[in-house]
N, C-alpha and C positions, 0 to 999 in steps of 0.2 A: 504494498500499500503506499501512497507517494506521503511523505512527511506530510504537509500540508494538511491532507484528510484524514491521516492518522492523530495529527495534534488535534483538529476539531471534534474527532469522537472524544477523546479525551475530556476536552474543555467543555463540552456539550454533555456529557453524560449526565443522567438524572441519577437524582439519589436512589439507594436500593434497588438498582438495574444492575443486571450484566448482560456484558456485550461480548461475544464471542469473537477473536479477533483474527485466531489465525489456527488451523486443525490439519495435521500432518502424521502421516503414521502411526495413528492411535494417540495420539498427541493432543493436546487443547491449550492455546493461550488464550485466557477470558481476563477481561476488565471488570472491577466492581468499585462503584463508590458508596462506601456507607453513609447513611443518613446520620449517624451519631458517632461518636467518637469514644473511645477508653478515656476514663479520667487519666491515666499515664501519659496520653497525648493532648492533653489538652490544649497544648502549646500549636498545635497545629491548625493549619487552615481548613475547615472542613469544607470549602468552597472549592480548592484545589487539590485534596485528599483522594487518590485512588487508588485500589489496590490492581498489584497484577498477579493472576494464579495461574498452574500449569496443574495440567488434571489429565489423569491416563487411568479410564476403568473408573472405579469407584474410590482411586487415590488421589487425592488433589491438595496442591501445599501454594505457598508465595516462596516462588525462588528468589533469590540475590544477584549480585553482578556475578559472584563467582562461579556460577553455573556457567558463565559466557565464557569466562577465561579458563577455565579448566578444560572445559569442552572443545575449544579450539586448540589448546596448548596440547590436548590427547591426538585432534586431527593430523596437527602438524607433526607429531610423532609417527604416527601411521603412515603421514605421506609427506615427506620432508620437502620431493620435488615441487608441492602445490605450496609450498610457503608463500610466497609471493604475490600467487592468486588469492590466497586466503585472505591475507593481510589487503590486498587493494578493494577487494569486495566489501569485508568490513569497514574500512574509510570510507567506500561510496554510501555506507548506512550512516555513519557520522557526519557525512556532507549531503545527508537528505535525500539520495537514493530510495527507491522501491526495494527494501531489502529481497522479496520475493524476484525482481528483478536481477539484482545483483549476482545470487548465488546460483543461477540458473545452473551454469555450465558445472560447478562443484558437486550439484545435485547426481551429476552422474558419474563421479567417482566414488568408488567402493572403500568407504574409510574403516580399517579394525575396529578403532577405537574413538569413542566417542558418549557423550551422555544422551543425546536428543537428534532426532532429526535435524539435519542444518536449516530447515526453512523455521523451525520453531527457534532455534538457537539467534537466527537472523532477525525474526521478528522480535524476541526478546530484547535483542541488543537496542532494535529502535525505540522500545517501549522505556527501557533504561535512559534513554538518552531524553527522550520527550521528558520522562517525570524530572530530569533535572534543569532541563530549561523551563517546565511549568512550574517548578516547586523551589527550587534552590535560590535560598534568597540571604545566604551567608557572606561573607568577605572570602574571596579566592585567591591565591596565588597564580590562578590561572584565568584568562579571559580567551574563548568561552570557556566557563567552570566543566563544563563536559568533556575539556581534553584532560583532566583527571582521569577520567574513566577511560576516555580513548587509549591516554598513555599508555596504561595497565592493558587494554586491549592487546595493543600494538606489543608491548613488552611480553605478555604470556606465549604469542605467537612466534616472538623472534628470538626471545633468549635461549640459551641452553643451559640456563638455570634449572635445578631441578623443581618440582611442581610443589613441592611442600613448601620449599625455602622463599618462591612468587608467593605462595600464598600467605605465610607467616608477614612479608614484607605487606600485601595489600590488609589484611587484620589489624597489622599494628598504625595501619594509618599514614605510612610512607607514601610517598609521591611517587610516579613513575621515573624511570632515568630521564633525565635530562632530554637527552639523544632524540627520544621519541614525541618532543612534544616543544621544543623551543622555536623552530622557526613559525608555528604557527599558534604561539601564545603570544599575545598583545601585549601583556605584561612584562616579557623578556625581552632583554636587552638587543637580542640578536634576532627577534621578529622580523620577519617578511614574510608579506602576503605572495611574494614571488616565488614560489617554490613548485617543483615538479611531482609526479607522483611519487608514493613510496622513496620521498627525499629521504627520508632518516636511517635506509637500509644501506644506504653506501656510503652512512656518517662513519 
């Protein structure tokens, strides 16, 4: 789905309403906007709050960003020759292209290791970016703030570090390595909007 249309669905979703965003391989991504919030979330903006769910059969849960990163890390480990194609596809999602369109060629590859069908992962990535675009209101060292997330997506795909070390860094709130973000970060002294595709791979 195009970013603009997906954003409008999130923005305009009625309270206590469920919207099925994408289905593939027995999995379903759906959105839900609760009409009330628990007391521990009293500082959340009710108007902007929405939840992202994954469902498989009777099993359903709320995934987090690590699911995307771990899935993509596993895919590259099983198909290292497709690393640049995976990087480019998920960069295009970050640049607001339709996730299902940009992963069309990747769907033809038989990955030995992954967590979910790649269309599910691509749709989740788009939704996590929208979630930050729509809700993030804190001071960030990144502009756009979503670059923090995308920097980690790039690092999980490209880095040779072990997955447990990468996960520990994310969970501790560390920023991604600067090599994956600085040319696109308007708050970095080396910011340069005139960059090519996968500029960070050649760094």
